N, C-alpha and C positions, 0 to 999 in steps of 0.2 A: 504494500500500500504506500503511495507517495507520502512523504513526510508531512506536507501541508495538510493532507486529509487526516493523517494520524493525529496531528495536533488539534485539528478541528473536532475530532471525536473526543479527545482528551478535554478540551475546553468545555464541550457539552457535558461531559461527566462532572467536571468541576462545578458547572452551573447547577446541575441537578443536586450535587452534594451541598452546595451553598444554600439552595432552596430548602432542602430537607433539614438542614441545621438552622434555618432561619437567620443566616448571617446578614449583617447590615449591608445595605446597598452602598456602593462606592459612588457618591454623588459628584456631579460636575462642580468645579471650583473648590474641591477639597484636596488636601494633601494627606496622604497616609504615610507614616514613618514606620517601616516594617523591618523586622529582623529575619534573616534567612537561615540562621544557624551557622555552625562552625565550618561547614563544607559539604558533608554528605547531604545531597538534595532531599533525602527522605526526612531530614530533621526540620524542614520548614513546616510551619503550622498550616492547618486548613485555611485559616483566615488569611495568612500570607499568600497562599496559592490562589485563593479567591481574588485577592488584590492584584496579583500579576495578570490574571486572565481578564480583569475588568479595566485596568488602567489605560489611559490615553497616552501617557508619557511615563517612562520609568527611568529614574536617575539611579544608577546602580554602582555598587562598590567594586573595588579591585579584588576583594576577597570572596566575591560571590561565585557560586557554582554556575557557570554559564548555561548549563542544561536547563536551569529554571526559566531562563529568558525565552526558551522555546515555547512556553505556554502563553506568552503575550499574544494578544489578539492581532489579527492582520491590520496593518496600518499604524500600530502603536509605535511611538517614537522611543528609541532606546538611546539614552545619553550616558556615557561613561563619566562618573563623577567620583572616582576613587582617589584615595590618599595612601601612599606607602612611604615609609621612612627611607630617606636616601635616594628617592626617585622623584621625577617631576610629578607634582600633584596639583589637583584643583584647590584653589583657595576656598576656605570655608565661607567667607563672605560672598564669593561668587556663586557657590552652591545655594546658599540661603536666598540670595537675590533671584536666582533662576527659579526656585520653588515658588516664590511669591509671584513672579511675572507669569509663570505658566498657569497658576491658579486663577489669576486675574483674567486670563484668557478663557476661562470656563472649562479648563481641562481637568480630568481626573489624574492627579499627579501622585505617583508612587516613588517614594525615596526608599530604595531597597538596600539594606546594609547586611554585611556578614554578622553573624552572632546576634546579639540583642542591641537595639539602637540606643538604649539607655545605660549600657554597661561599657564605659570607656569608648563610646561610639559617636559622641558629639550629637546624639539625637536630641538631648535636652537643649543644646544651643539652637538647633534648628527649630524645635518646637517653640521656644521662647521668642525667636525672631518672627515666626508665623503668627504667634499670639499678638505681638506688638503691631503687626501689619493688619490684624483683623482677619486673617485667613483661617478658616476652620480646618481642623486637623484631627486625625485619629492616630493613636500609637498602637502598633501591633507587635507585642513582645516576641522575641525569638529565643532560641536556645543559645546561651552564651558559651564561648569556648572554655571558660574556666570551670564549667560543670559538664557540658556535653562532650567537650574535647577530652577531658580527663576520663570520662566514663568510657570512651573508646580506647583509652590507654589502659583500662582496667584499674584506675586509681580513683577511689571514692573521695569526695571532698569531706565527708564526715563518716565516722564509725564510732560506735559507743565505747570501744576499747582504746581508741587513740585520741579522740578530740570531741569536744562539745562546742568548739568555736572554730570558725574559719574566717580568714581575712583576705579580701581581694584588693590587690594593689596594682598600680601602673608604674612601670619603670621609665615612663616617657611623659614629661610635662609639656605644657603648651609651648614652652620655649625650646623643646627638644632635649632638655637636660633632665637628669634624675631629679624628681621632686624633693623638696625639703620636707621630710617627714620625721615624726618622732620615732626613730628606729628602736630606741630603748623600750618604749611602751609596746611597739609592735612585736619585738622579740620576746618580751615577757608575757604579753597578753593573748597571743594566739598560737596554739600548737601547730596549726596548718596555715601556710601562706600560699596564695595563688597569685602569680604575677603575670600581668599582660605587658607586652611590648618591653620586655626586660632583658633581652639578649645582650644589647650593647653595654649595659651597666651591671650585668649579672655578677661579675667579680667584685665590683664596688659594693653592691648590695650585700653579698655574702660577707664581706669584710666588716660591714657595719653591724650585721646581725651577730657575727661571732664576737665582735668587740662588746656588744650589748649582752652577751652571755649565752648565745646559742652554741650548741656543741658542733665542732668542726666536722665530726663524722656523721652528723644528722643526715638521713636520706633525703635526696632531692631527685627530681626528674625534669627533663625537658621534652615536651611533646611537640614535634614539628608537623605541620600539615595535618592537624588533628582531624580525624574522622574520614580522611581521604585515602585513596588506594596507596599513596606513597607516604603514609604516616610513618614516622620513626619516633622511637622513644629511647632516650638516653637516661640510664640510671646512674647517678653519681652521688657525691656527698656535698654538703654545703661548702667545705673547703675547696673542692674541685669544681664548683659550679661555674666559675668564670671560664676556666679552660674548656669545659664541656660545651658551654654556650658558644664559644668561638668556633666550634666544630659543627654546630647545629644549623639547620636551614630555617629560613623564615617563611611564613609566620610561625611563631612558637609560643607555647604557654609553659610557664615554669611553676612547679609545685614543690614546696619544702615541707617536710613533716613525716612522721611515722606512717602515715597513710600510704606512702610510696611502697612500703614493704608488702602491702596487700596485693600489689600487682602480680606477684609470683603465682598466686592462686586465682586471681581474677582476670587474667589476660585472655578474655574470651575471643578477642579478635585474632590473637596469635593462635588460639586453638582452631579457629576456622581456617587458618592458613596451614594447618597440618601439624602444629605444635601440640604438645601434650599439656592439657589443663590439669594441674595438680588438684586432686580432690580425694577426700577420705570417704570410704563407704559408710553410708548411714544405716545400713541394715534394712530390715523390713520396714515398709511404709506404715506410718501411723497417722492418726488424726493430728492436725496442727494444734488444736486446743483440747 
C-alpha cells in the first residue's frame, strides 16, 4: 500500500480513537505545547498523537523521532525549531514570536518537543510568552527522559530499599554554564540524582558532590540515546563520571545513586537483545494478597 494511503488510514484511526476518548478539539488560533517522549515513538501520548494529526503547523525539536511527523495531515507545515548544544540553533525569542504570529493567522499550531515540555524544555517560557500575547494554549505532558529514558536502561528513579527522594537537575544554565546550585544540600538531601544536559560538566559536578560528602565509589550511569535502537548505557562511579561522560554520545541522561545497581537484574531491554535477565525462581504461583 502506498505510504500516503497508509498514513491516511492511520490518521483515520487516530481520529476514531480521539473521538472514542472524547479528546479536546484542536481549535484554530490555539497553540499546543506537547511532549513526544525521550525517543521511542511509542512513548508519545494519545493526546500528543491527536495533536500531530490535527495541527496546521508543527514546530518540532531536534530530539524528536521523525517517524511521528509522518502522521501530520496532508498540507501541514513542518518547521524545524530545534536547539542543540554546540550547534546552530533557533533563538528562543524567534520561536516564541513565530508561535504567536502563526496563531494570529488562525492556525492550529503545535510546538512539539522531545521529552516533556515543562521539564528543562523551555515550555514554560513559551507558555508565558503566549499568555502575555493573549494567545490561548494547551500543555500536553510527555514522558521525560529522566524517568522514561532510565526505565529503558533498567534503572528505576525510586525503590523502597534505596531512596525515598529523587532530585532532577540540569547541568546547563541559560548562559551555557553549570548553574550555581547549593551542591552541599543536594549531596546530602537526595540519595538519587538525575541530571539533564550534564555531559560537559559531569566531572565538575562529580567533584562538587564528592567535596560535599558523597562517596567517590557511588554508582553512576550515563544513558545515551535513551529508548532508541542505538541506546548505550555506561556504568561507572561518581569519581569516574567525568571520564565516562567524555566517552559518551549525546543526548545523554546521567543518574547517580544506588538505584544504578538494580540495572543488573532489571535490564529488560538487554534481555530482549539476547542477554540473560538475572532472576530468582519464585516457586509456585500464589495469590498476591
